[in-house]
C-alpha positions in Angstrom: 54.0 -54.7 289.2 53.5 -51.5 287.5 52.3 -53.8 284.6 49.8 -55.5 286.6 48.3 -52.7 288.1 48.4 -50.8 284.8 46.5 -54.0 283.4 44.0 -54.0 286.5 43.4 -50.3 286.0 42.8 -50.3 282.4 40.1 -53.6 282.8 38.4 -51.8 285.7 37.9 -48.5 283.6 37.0 -50.5 280.6 34.3 -52.0 282.5 32.9 -48.9 283.9 32.5 -47.8 280.2 30.6 -51.2 279.5 28.3 -50.3 282.4 27.8 -46.9 281.3 26.9 -48.1 278.1 24.3 -50.5 278.9 22.6 -48.1 281.3 22.2 -45.5 278.4 20.9 -48.4 276.3 18.5 -49.5 278.6 17.4 -45.7 279.9 17.0 -45.4 275.6 14.6 -48.4 275.5 12.6 -47.1 278.4 11.9 -43.6 276.9 11.4 -45.3 273.3 8.5 -47.3 275.3 7.5 -44.3 277.2 6.9 -42.1 273.5 5.0 -45.2 272.0 2.6 -45.4 275.1 2.3 -41.6 274.9 1.4 -41.8 271.2 -1.3 -44.6 271.7 -2.6 -42.4 274.3 -2.6 -39.5 272.6 -4.4 -41.3 269.3 -7.2 -42.7 271.8 -7.9 -39.3 272.9 -8.0 -37.7 269.4 -10.4 -40.5 268.7 -12.5 -39.9 271.5 -12.7 -36.1 270.9 -13.6 -36.9 267.0 -16.5 -38.9 268.3 -17.8 -36.4 270.9 -17.6 -33.5 268.3 -19.7 -36.0 265.9 -22.3 -36.3 268.5 -22.7 -32.6 269.2 -23.2 -32.2 265.7 -25.6 -34.7 265.6 -27.4 -33.2 268.6 -27.6 -29.7 266.9 -28.9 -31.2 263.7 -31.7 -32.9 265.6 -32.7 -30.0 267.5 -32.7 -28.0 264.2 -35.2 -30.2 262.9 
């Protein structure tokens, strides 16, 4: 009986470890996707800012003429 209880407890504890590991892996995957999306957004914003700066310089050059 003690052996059965010990085996049952071992299986339950092992199952908790697997669930924790899979939860951590899922959270890691989600965080990676969030970081990639943030990088894409940052790249888009840098492009827009660069475009705005170029337009401003062109306007200044035209105003000087």
